[in-house]
BAFI-3210 file (N, C-alpha, C; in Angstrom, 3 decimals, decimal comma, padded with zeros to 6 digits):
// residues 261
n [1|2|3|4|5|6|7|8|9|10|11|12|13|14|15|16|17|18|19|20|21|22|23|24|25|26|27|28|29|30|31|32|33|34|35|36|37|38|39|40|41|42|43|44|45|46|47|48|49|50|51|52|53|54|55|56|57|58|59|60|61|62|63|64|65|66|67|68|69|70|71|72|73|74|75|76|77|78|79|80|81|82|83|84|85|86|87|88|89|90|91|92|93|94|95|96|97|98|99|100|101|102|103|104|105|106|107|108|109|110|111|112|113|114|115|116|117|118|119|120|121|122|123|124|125|126|127|128|129|130|131|132|133|134|135|136|137|138|139|140|141|142|143|144|145|146|147|148|149|150|151|152|153|154|155|156|157|158|159|160|161|162|163|164|165|166|167|168|169|170|171|172|173|174|175|176|177|178|179|180|181|182|183|184|185|186|187|188|189|190|191|192|193|194|195|196|197|198|199|200|201|202|203|204|205|206|207|208|209|210|211|212|213|214|215|216|217|218|219|220|221|222|223|224|225|226|227|228|229|230|231|232|233|234|235|236|237|238|239|240|241|242|243|244|245|246|247|248|249|250|251|252|253|254|255|256|257|258|259|260|261]
n.u [161,597|160,061|159,083|159,179|161,059|163,356|163,596|164,109|166,603|168,165|168,212|169,224|171,799|171,753|171,164|173,025|175,134|175,854|174,298|173,920|176,641|179,195|182,057|183,515|186,767|189,403|189,363|191,341|192,945|191,232|189,401|187,024|185,808|185,558|184,270|183,708|182,062|181,562|179,374|180,483|180,659|180,778|181,133|182,806|180,790|178,491|175,602|175,369|174,904|175,797|177,677|178,032|179,928|180,140|182,080|182,384|184,428|183,335|184,636|186,363|184,880|182,413|180,220|176,817|175,705|174,814|174,537|175,096|176,918|177,439|179,695|180,149|181,495|180,448|180,048|178,731|176,012|173,691|171,179|170,026|169,680|167,426|166,479|164,049|161,309|158,945|157,781|158,251|156,213|156,153|154,761|156,059|156,114|156,816|159,607|160,332|159,398|160,710|160,581|158,041|154,611|154,050|153,964|155,828|156,448|155,285|153,045|154,163|155,132|156,514|157,987|159,511|161,761|165,243|167,564|168,807|169,656|171,572|172,103|174,281|174,754|176,133|174,581|173,745|171,631|171,205|172,380|172,163|173,307|173,526|173,497|172,341|170,374|169,257|167,098|167,587|166,056|166,099|164,362|163,268|162,262|160,505|161,179|163,021|164,236|166,903|167,510|166,847|164,607|165,046|163,872|164,449|163,987|164,250|164,115|163,716|165,138|166,301|166,926|164,259|161,196|160,646|160,042|161,679|162,044|163,851|164,993|166,432|168,667|169,438|171,815|173,875|177,498|180,520|183,542|186,231|184,195|180,823|178,239|176,048|174,750|172,834|171,950|169,970|170,119|168,231|168,012|166,416|163,244|162,679|164,773|166,301|168,286|170,135|170,938|173,190|174,968|176,421|177,243|178,341|178,452|177,337|175,710|174,961|173,192|172,961|170,626|170,114|169,778|167,547|165,488|162,288|160,210|156,980|155,278|152,508|151,339|153,409|156,146|159,463|163,064|165,086|167,979|170,217|173,163|174,728|177,985|180,669|182,123|184,810|187,543|188,086|191,127|193,103|190,968|187,571|186,490|185,400|183,796|183,008|181,289|180,883|178,868|178,781|177,115|178,484|179,508|181,733|183,340|184,086|185,965|186,245|187,894|187,812|188,989|187,746|188,655|188,746|186,523|187,029|187,245]
n.v [023,896|026,595|029,517|031,999|031,617|031,107|033,545|035,152|034,172|035,057|037,848|038,861|039,471|041,216|043,978|044,482|045,972|049,607|052,727|053,884|056,002|057,422|055,504|054,109|054,341|051,935|048,689|047,467|044,379|043,033|042,087|043,573|046,155|049,522|052,034|055,298|057,538|060,422|062,020|061,883|064,459|066,106|069,041|071,271|072,991|072,475|070,364|066,803|063,264|060,775|057,922|054,951|052,062|048,862|046,051|042,674|040,010|036,837|034,557|035,309|036,865|035,374|035,453|036,465|039,816|042,334|045,009|048,183|051,084|054,115|056,632|060,084|063,186|066,137|068,359|067,582|067,310|065,498|064,995|067,468|068,072|068,227|065,898|063,350|064,441|063,672|061,593|058,189|056,059|053,198|050,318|049,133|046,392|045,525|045,744|043,892|041,476|041,497|040,166|041,086|041,385|043,081|045,439|047,360|050,572|050,013|051,487|053,914|057,304|058,252|060,509|060,217|058,774|058,396|057,124|054,734|051,385|048,300|044,850|042,038|038,564|035,456|032,398|029,595|026,902|024,196|021,723|023,177|025,711|029,095|032,258|035,409|038,297|041,654|044,545|047,666|050,096|053,137|055,081|058,224|058,377|059,109|061,847|061,400|061,278|060,659|061,438|061,569|059,138|056,130|054,051|051,018|049,157|045,930|044,296|041,266|039,986|037,851|034,569|034,522|036,336|038,753|040,776|042,793|044,581|047,103|049,053|052,270|055,030|058,402|060,555|062,657|062,512|061,827|063,876|062,878|063,152|064,001|063,410|060,515|057,456|054,866|051,404|048,896|045,394|043,018|039,659|037,316|035,948|032,426|031,556|029,227|026,467|025,284|027,171|029,319|032,300|034,946|038,212|039,845|042,225|045,568|048,281|051,651|054,517|057,698|060,215|059,489|059,843|058,611|058,895|060,243|062,913|064,266|067,279|069,058|068,053|068,318|066,702|066,036|065,787|065,296|067,220|066,027|065,828|068,628|069,650|071,024|074,336|074,456|072,202|069,583|068,997|066,477|065,204|063,840|062,200|058,968|056,446|053,075|051,158|047,966|045,494|042,140|038,917|037,143|038,660|040,125|043,001|045,493|048,107|050,226|052,519|055,157|057,573|060,098|061,636|065,153|066,741|068,487|072,061]
n.w [018,527|020,286|018,513|019,802|021,827|020,342|019,042|021,235|021,979|019,885|020,180|022,607|022,285|020,181|020,458|022,200|022,522|022,490|017,755|007,701|007,370|006,944|006,519|009,368|010,987|010,293|011,858|014,505|015,503|018,119|021,111|021,536|019,552|018,552|016,438|015,212|013,065|010,892|008,456|005,002|003,909|006,092|008,136|010,377|012,696|011,323|010,530|010,968|010,500|012,943|012,978|014,683|015,217|016,527|017,261|018,255|019,242|019,216|020,058|022,002|023,740|024,812|026,603|027,298|026,707|029,072|029,420|027,796|027,139|025,519|025,542|024,841|023,436|025,142|023,580|021,325|021,776|021,624|022,852|022,734|020,138|018,568|017,628|018,098|018,473|019,543|022,273|023,030|024,710|026,521|028,188|031,345|031,440|028,894|028,793|030,619|029,627|027,207|024,577|022,485|021,355|018,693|015,971|013,553|014,835|017,195|017,981|018,664|017,874|014,716|014,906|017,128|016,587|016,777|015,938|013,557|012,638|012,337|013,224|013,646|014,205|015,447|015,986|018,058|018,472|020,228|018,176|015,933|013,885|012,905|011,114|012,250|011,582|012,162|012,315|013,915|015,911|017,533|019,816|021,186|024,553|027,479|029,714|032,733|036,149|035,746|033,188|029,620|028,652|026,725|024,085|022,641|019,795|018,409|015,431|013,943|010,953|009,525|010,628|011,426|012,079|014,556|017,472|019,754|022,818|024,497|027,275|027,829|028,691|028,030|029,071|031,192|031,353|033,144|033,017|030,856|029,021|028,149|027,562|027,427|026,071|027,149|027,328|028,785|029,135|029,963|031,361|029,321|029,820|030,149|028,523|026,433|027,633|025,976|024,214|022,601|021,757|019,825|019,466|016,609|015,219|015,614|014,279|014,323|013,382|014,288|013,933|011,338|007,774|006,696|008,444|008,956|009,802|010,733|010,652|011,314|008,969|007,179|005,784|006,763|006,996|009,811|010,795|011,962|013,973|015,421|014,778|016,748|016,329|016,633|016,616|018,924|020,737|019,409|018,264|018,219|021,048|021,998|023,996|024,671|027,025|028,219|029,757|030,971|031,191|032,820|034,811|034,162|032,638|030,150|028,527|025,718|023,622|021,163|018,807|016,737|013,796|013,092|010,813|007,666|007,745]
ca.u [161,737|159,116|159,630|159,438|162,318|164,438|163,730|164,758|168,007|168,853|168,312|169,937|173,054|171,666|171,269|174,027|176,317|175,738|173,972|175,297|176,935|180,630|182,699|184,428|188,161|189,644|189,438|192,524|192,596|190,945|188,147|185,931|186,307|184,605|184,621|182,658|182,337|180,598|179,082|181,651|180,706|180,616|181,957|182,681|179,740|177,340|174,899|175,783|174,624|176,938|177,568|178,872|179,965|180,748|182,297|182,820|184,912|182,605|185,530|187,026|183,825|181,217|179,120|175,796|175,796|173,715|174,427|175,978|176,888|178,317|179,984|180,530|181,781|179,275|179,882|177,895|174,640|172,716|169,837|169,511|169,863|166,163|166,024|163,083|160,312|157,893|158,275|157,650|155,887|155,786|154,586|157,237|156,059|157,533|161,037|160,501|159,193|161,671|159,932|156,686|153,748|153,776|154,525|156,272|156,951|154,485|152,159|154,898|155,215|157,756|158,731|160,351|162,934|166,507|168,656|168,504|170,855|171,424|172,953|174,604|175,180|176,222|173,703|173,682|170,536|171,537|173,376|171,828|174,068|173,121|173,737|171,105|170,449|168,087|167,078|167,543|165,494|166,155|163,417|163,217|161,190|160,059|162,210|162,965|165,230|168,253|167,705|165,860|164,445|165,181|163,233|165,143|163,302|165,040|163,209|164,430|164,984|166,703|166,002|162,888|160,707|160,308|160,243|162,122|162,062|164,796|164,915|167,715|168,655|170,427|172,049|175,207|178,604|181,649|184,672|186,403|183,082|179,807|176,946|176,108|173,556|172,958|170,865|169,995|169,753|167,899|167,892|165,127|162,565|162,566|165,838|166,674|169,604|171,061|171,128|174,347|174,925|177,556|177,139|179,532|178,519|176,190|175,959|173,861|173,348|172,181|170,280|170,190|168,988|166,303|164,465|161,345|159,242|155,817|154,844|151,324|151,147|154,615|157,184|160,824|164,123|165,875|169,307|171,296|173,854|175,584|179,371|181,141|182,873|186,238|187,851|188,795|192,498|193,187|189,754|186,414|186,758|184,236|184,092|181,924|181,435|180,021|178,762|178,458|176,346|179,373|179,991|182,874|183,044|185,211|185,838|187,028|187,817|188,258|188,963|187,338|189,329|187,879|186,326|187,561|186,473]
ca.v [024,904|027,692|030,681|033,089|031,344|031,305|034,990|035,682|033,796|035,889|039,268|039,287|040,037|042,097|045,368|044,560|046,645|050,630|053,241|054,298|056,998|057,486|054,302|054,423|053,963|050,503|048,044|046,692|043,097|043,192|041,411|044,517|047,265|050,616|053,083|056,308|058,389|061,436|061,968|062,249|065,899|066,809|070,222|071,853|073,991|072,050|069,179|065,539|062,044|060,143|056,475|054,194|050,636|048,057|044,660|041,831|038,692|035,892|033,529|035,861|037,390|034,584|035,654|037,424|041,191|042,776|046,470|048,876|052,541|054,859|057,982|060,947|064,563|066,953|069,366|067,061|067,663|064,603|065,138|068,812|068,234|068,297|064,540|062,907|065,486|063,047|060,601|056,860|055,572|051,791|049,801|048,494|044,957|045,268|045,607|042,681|040,355|041,720|039,797|041,634|041,211|044,405|045,649|048,727|051,301|049,582|052,567|055,153|058,242|058,284|061,695|059,861|058,027|059,120|056,390|053,496|050,576|046,870|044,008|040,721|037,663|034,026|031,771|028,132|026,316|022,780|021,456|024,023|026,954|029,983|033,691|036,173|039,734|042,382|046,000|048,303|051,444|053,760|056,190|059,001|058,000|060,240|062,300|060,977|061,920|060,379|061,921|061,212|057,706|055,609|052,779|050,392|048,010|045,067|043,551|040,222|039,889|036,516|033,716|034,625|037,665|038,923|042,147|042,877|045,951|047,378|050,397|052,929|056,412|059,347|061,521|063,256|061,602|062,550|064,239|063,860|063,134|064,963|062,754|059,083|056,695|053,555|050,444|047,753|044,161|042,034|038,259|037,046|034,819|031,141|031,370|027,803|026,157|024,856|028,277|030,198|033,298|035,860|039,413|040,116|043,641|046,461|049,562|052,553|055,839|058,687|061,255|058,877|060,596|057,903|059,269|061,245|063,423|064,962|068,411|069,700|067,544|068,486|065,704|066,567|064,970|066,044|067,559|065,253|066,380|069,764|069,606|072,327|075,116|074,208|070,789|069,278|068,535|065,032|064,673|063,565|060,988|058,151|055,237|052,111|050,328|046,803|044,567|040,796|038,085|036,462|039,639|040,871|044,224|045,978|049,433|050,432|053,916|055,525|059,008|060,378|062,830|066,284|066,969|069,756|073,231]
ca.w [019,560|020,055|017,810|020,744|022,518|019,392|018,862|022,431|021,928|018,906|020,422|023,801|021,857|019,030|020,843|023,243|022,170|022,072|017,443|007,904|006,352|006,732|007,036|010,447|010,803|010,260|013,155|014,839|016,096|019,541|021,453|021,334|018,742|018,364|015,482|015,073|011,920|010,468|007,028|004,196|003,658|007,373|008,370|011,708|012,765|010,516|011,002|010,378|011,253|013,600|012,861|015,612|014,917|017,580|016,891|019,363|018,842|020,060|020,578|023,183|024,614|024,509|027,551|026,859|027,188|029,933|029,351|026,870|027,265|024,623|026,032|023,725|023,860|025,410|022,530|020,248|022,131|020,993|023,441|022,447|018,694|017,850|017,366|019,091|018,727|020,350|023,219|022,954|026,056|026,517|029,543|031,929|031,150|027,642|029,042|031,416|028,712|026,117|023,322|022,549|020,187|018,136|014,646|013,299|015,999|018,353|018,382|018,940|016,760|013,938|015,339|018,269|016,134|016,860|015,292|012,842|012,486|012,122|014,059|013,107|015,268|015,204|016,974|018,100|019,236|020,177|017,133|014,790|013,873|011,815|011,294|012,452|011,342|012,658|012,249|015,233|015,921|018,862|019,909|022,420|025,460|028,292|030,646|034,122|037,004|035,267|031,824|028,605|028,445|025,371|023,771|021,517|019,201|017,535|014,557|013,222|009,503|009,122|009,887|011,923|012,401|015,959|017,936|021,139|023,338|025,576|027,850|028,012|029,164|027,512|030,141|031,281|031,625|033,738|032,163|029,784|028,077|028,540|027,428|027,196|025,725|027,780|027,129|029,691|028,440|030,998|030,977|028,701|030,462|029,434|027,540|026,410|028,185|024,927|023,266|022,755|020,705|019,868|018,647|015,819|014,813|015,781|013,609|014,645|012,785|015,033|012,973|010,008|006,785|006,368|009,420|008,445|010,767|010,179|011,476|010,719|007,620|006,357|006,022|006,654|007,579|010,793|010,279|012,564|015,139|015,068|015,231|017,240|015,341|016,843|016,797|020,171|020,517|019,252|017,660|019,072|021,826|022,336|024,773|024,887|028,213|028,076|030,873|030,514|032,107|033,759|035,774|033,642|031,891|029,371|027,945|024,513|023,199|019,833|018,491|015,369|013,293|012,784|009,379|007,168|008,189]
c.u [160,799|159,791|159,986|160,765|163,510|164,671|164,442|166,240|168,785|169,135|169,010|171,247|172,885|171,812|172,462|175,203|176,251|175,967|174,690|175,787|178,415|181,271|183,676|185,824|188,321|189,800|190,781|192,061|192,442|189,631|186,921|186,483|185,196|185,136|183,433|183,026|181,234|180,305|180,314|181,786|180,556|181,593|181,761|181,635|178,501|176,748|175,382|175,190|175,918|176,722|178,551|178,784|180,752|180,890|182,857|183,263|184,250|183,473|186,228|186,012|182,518|180,022|178,109|176,023|174,589|173,550|175,420|175,802|177,880|178,468|180,545|180,806|180,502|179,014|179,009|176,409|173,567|171,310|169,233|169,539|168,567|165,668|165,058|162,087|159,170|158,532|157,521|157,439|155,391|155,640|155,837|157,276|156,790|158,998|161,346|160,361|160,246|161,034|158,467|155,927|153,344|154,400|154,958|156,885|156,098|153,615|152,844|154,982|156,553|158,604|159,609|161,653|164,182|167,628|168,128|169,787|170,549|172,403|173,129|175,120|175,318|175,486|173,806|172,525|170,709|172,648|173,166|172,563|173,625|173,489|172,399|171,357|169,173|168,239|166,932|167,011|165,521|165,273|163,599|162,042|160,672|161,157|161,941|164,039|166,652|168,481|166,573|165,788|164,591|164,411|163,931|164,365|164,277|164,069|163,997|164,117|165,224|167,315|164,545|162,502|160,287|160,519|160,609|162,266|163,035|164,643|166,319|167,533|169,755|170,609|173,454|176,237|179,767|182,722|185,585|185,283|182,053|178,417|177,121|174,734|173,744|171,732|171,053|169,440|169,449|167,879|166,491|164,479|162,521|163,607|166,281|168,096|170,611|171,310|172,401|174,376|176,085|177,319|178,434|179,631|177,214|176,553|174,742|174,160|172,403|171,909|170,366|169,302|167,711|165,171|163,598|160,369|158,083|155,392|153,715|151,169|152,364|155,659|158,558|161,801|164,896|167,316|170,435|171,860|174,763|176,982|179,782|181,963|184,380|186,447|188,533|190,184|192,523|191,961|188,660|186,588|185,450|184,688|182,840|182,254|180,411|180,043|178,270|177,798|177,221|179,973|181,177|182,403|184,282|184,908|186,709|186,818|188,254|188,219|188,636|187,969|188,326|187,720|186,960|186,654|185,554]
c.v [026,070|028,884|031,798|032,886|031,542|032,780|035,602|035,373|034,710|037,280|039,690|039,932|041,121|043,561|045,578|045,343|048,091|050,413|053,152|055,122|057,015|056,230|054,674|053,919|052,450|049,948|047,349|045,382|043,269|042,501|042,281|045,728|048,271|051,584|054,017|057,222|059,391|061,243|062,398|063,749|066,719|067,973|070,679|072,957|073,640|070,761|067,931|064,376|061,542|058,636|055,801|052,720|049,910|046,630|043,906|040,487|037,653|034,788|033,994|036,350|036,634|034,854|036,668|038,804|041,528|044,290|047,019|050,367|053,144|056,265|058,819|062,365|065,364|067,991|068,875|067,246|066,803|064,820|066,517|069,107|068,481|066,936|064,117|063,987|064,971|062,037|059,292|056,348|054,125|051,296|049,088|047,002|044,605|044,967|044,428|041,436|040,328|041,385|040,203|041,361|042,589|044,473|047,100|049,364|051,043|050,714|053,877|056,013|058,121|059,488|061,423|059,183|058,910|058,443|055,129|052,699|049,127|046,119|042,653|039,842|036,243|033,318|030,252|027,722|024,804|022,544|022,320|025,348|027,803|031,421|034,397|037,644|040,394|043,863|046,556|049,728|051,970|055,002|056,941|058,513|059,233|060,588|061,771|061,688|061,745|060,792|061,520|059,702|057,339|054,300|052,225|049,168|047,254|044,196|042,552|040,224|038,447|035,793|033,847|036,076|037,716|040,377|042,115|044,329|046,056|048,828|050,966|054,346|057,189|060,424|062,074|062,195|062,402|062,881|063,015|063,846|064,173|064,370|061,269|058,524|055,298|052,694|049,290|046,530|043,072|040,613|037,997|035,842|033,592|030,972|029,907|027,571|025,803|025,937|029,051|031,139|034,258|037,019|039,603|041,574|044,349|047,793|050,446|053,938|056,817|059,882|060,768|059,638|059,886|058,249|060,385|061,617|064,085|066,050|069,138|069,337|067,659|067,448|066,348|065,621|065,808|066,182|066,705|065,951|067,520|069,579|070,976|073,040|074,911|072,735|070,562|068,718|067,003|064,401|064,414|062,201|060,285|056,936|054,367|051,286|049,201|045,960|043,223|039,973|037,356|037,412|040,454|042,114|044,636|047,366|049,501|051,866|054,072|057,039|059,177|061,688|063,923|066,433|068,284|070,902|073,720]
c.w [019,278|019,422|018,772|021,464|021,594|019,150|020,047|022,417|021,005|019,428|021,672|023,407|020,824|019,382|021,727|022,786|022,491|022,137|016,044|006,712|006,023|007,299|008,133|010,149|010,873|011,671|013,313|015,460|017,596|019,836|021,203|020,601|018,496|017,327|015,343|013,915|011,662|008,983|006,227|003,971|004,940|007,486|009,812|011,681|011,970|011,080|010,269|011,160|011,902|013,560|013,804|015,259|015,994|017,076|018,090|018,803|019,738|020,634|021,853|024,205|024,346|025,414|027,011|027,463|028,054|029,922|028,345|027,053|026,288|025,168|024,886|024,234|024,066|024,342|021,385|020,527|021,507|021,541|023,205|020,948|017,934|017,414|018,467|019,453|019,587|021,290|023,072|024,379|025,950|027,954|030,037|031,623|029,860|027,907|029,960|030,549|027,612|024,764|023,388|021,257|019,679|016,753|014,514|014,526|017,232|018,891|018,696|017,678|016,037|014,314|016,550|017,848|016,158|016,082|014,630|012,696|012,213|013,011|013,398|014,242|014,746|016,334|016,883|018,998|019,159|019,174|015,897|014,906|012,684|012,155|011,413|012,173|011,832|012,388|013,665|015,078|017,345|018,849|021,219|023,248|026,177|029,285|032,047|034,912|036,480|033,820|030,903|028,460|026,978|025,250|022,535|021,058|018,306|016,749|013,729|011,742|009,062|010,325|010,321|012,122|013,857|016,321|019,405|021,545|024,503|026,029|028,016|028,498|028,452|028,565|030,099|031,636|032,204|032,702|032,010|028,741|028,519|028,494|027,213|026,855|026,298|027,541|028,110|028,981|029,464|030,451|030,434|029,381|029,544|028,338|027,556|026,915|027,102|023,887|023,593|021,569|020,878|018,917|017,886|015,384|015,136|015,156|013,811|014,100|013,476|014,117|011,544|009,010|006,345|007,337|008,837|009,549|010,020|011,149|010,753|009,241|006,717|006,754|005,854|007,335|008,601|010,321|010,842|013,786|014,693|015,643|015,754|016,172|015,462|017,143|018,145|019,868|020,457|018,626|018,679|019,742|022,209|023,141|024,866|026,120|028,128|029,341|030,375|031,613|033,122|034,790|035,303|032,903|031,114|028,838|026,701|024,056|021,753|019,711|017,015|014,915|012,953|011,270|008,962|007,583|007,082]
res [m|p|r|r|r|l|a|a|s|l|t|l|l|l|l|a|s|a|a|a|i|c|a|p|a|a|f|a|a|a|p|v|r|l|a|v|g|f|a|p|d|a|r|l|g|a|m|t|p|i|t|a|e|l|r|i|d|p|h|i|r|p|a|p|l|t|s|m|t|l|q|y|p|g|s|l|g|i|t|t|s|g|l|g|l|a|g|c|r|r|p|a|a|d|f|q|l|v|s|i|d|a|i|g|l|a|g|c|s|a|n|a|v|m|a|l|g|d|a|h|a|q|v|r|i|g|t|y|r|f|a|a|t|a|k|v|t|v|l|a|g|v|y|g|d|d|g|l|g|l|v|a|f|v|d|g|i|n|p|l|g|y|k|l|a|y|h|g|v|a|g|s|s|p|a|p|f|g|g|q|l|g|i|t|l|p|t|i|p|d|l|p|d|d|a|s|f|a|l|t|r|l|r|l|s|i|g|d|p|r|i|v|y|v|d|r|g|r|r|f|r|p|d|g|i|e|l|p|r|r|c|p|r|g|g|f|r|f|r|a|e|l|g|f|d|d|g|s|s|t|k|v|e|t|r|t|a|c|p|r|r]
***
């Protein structure tokens, strides 16, 4: 089977999810589970990375994902945090082909990186079954009418190397949230009929401490996301909304406890 087709099979699920430092709360038994955490030393009024982890039970949710949106409290201000000093501009054809011929950040500035993460999946191609892993990088794109564009790259680690590109938007979200990060996962051209796959985990760290920017020759690490000085009642509320290829959708929520003052 062509490597490009196998790579495409692996990744339709890898990003499908909406974004590590602090281990999120324990997962309960459920088809889709979401946990969000801050750094262990996070404090109200201070900066911290935000780690989101999404898990999907492939036995209950086998259909490919077509969209993912993570809604978060507006008080976190991800798009105004200082992450994404530059904008990554990619041709529309990248997001139509999904699988692209590029290396690294595909010509985009490292100053555009907003989040780093990884994804895990179980894949079947005919009678061949294997686990797949990939690195995920989310970059700031360019602003449009609906908000800040996002570019998400998925780079295969095992068993094959490949690069896939997805488009997303960071914008506002209705109450009780305030902001959201959304990624669109189009059908990959020439996807083999005998391919099936199941995302098992996506972990994304927004403002990850491994991110390095360069300003006039000086290298520095962005501070992350600023927490509000006051804790919202009941903690910080997050919601993931997922759309699937069979037309179904689901929502899952979680609350993250406030760190010590």
